[in-house]
N, C-alpha and C positions, 0 to 999 in steps of 0.2 A: 601494890597499887597498880603498877604498870602491867603486871600479868593479868589483872582483872580487866583492864581496858582492852588488852589484846584478845582475851577470851570473849568479851562482849562483841568486839569487832568480828571475830571469827564466826560467832553464832549468827550475827547479822548477815555476813557473807554467805553462810551455808543456807540460810532461809531464802536469801535473794537468789542464790543459784538454783534452788529447787523451783522457785517461781519462774525464773527466766527460762529454764530448760522446759518447763511445762508450757510456756508460751510459744515455743518453736513449733512450727507446723511439721508434721511427719508426712507419711504417705497419704493419709486420709484427711489432712488438715489439722490444725491445732487451735489452741485458744487465741492465737494471734489473728485468726480469721475474724474474730469478734471485733477487733480494732482496726479493720481495714486492710489486713494482710493479704486478703484474697482479691482485692480490687486491682485488676490489671495483671494478675499473676499468669493468666493464660497468654498474654502477649510478651511480657518481659522476662518470664522465668523466675527471677528473684526480685522481690520488691524492695523498696527503700526501707520499709518497716522491718523486713527480715534482715537486711544488712545491718541496720542500726542495732537490732536485737542481738545479732551475732557479735558485734563490737562490744556491746555492754556486757554480754555474757563472758567474753574473753577477759575483759578488764576485771570483773568480779572474781573470776576463777584464778587469775594471777594474784590478786589481793588475798584470796583464800589460801593459796599456796605459800605466799610470803608469811602470813600469820602462822601457818603451820610450822614453817622453818624457824620463825622467831620463838615460838613456844618450845620447839624441840631444843633450841640452843639454851633457853632459860632453864630447862630441866636438867641440863648437865652440870 
């Protein structure tokens, strides 16, 4: 039962990571420009939207790594 919950959490984290990484702006801009990421980008360099997106991406990536480790330990 616990393994199924962890697998579901891992799948949610994986899909969230895909979405969050696609939201980041690259060299030519990204999907985050649609949500106001480019407003003031010429003056400040990095916007608050990008900073928050970075923080959320790191948190989800760490959670994904922990679920991988938990599943690895349960397989042994």
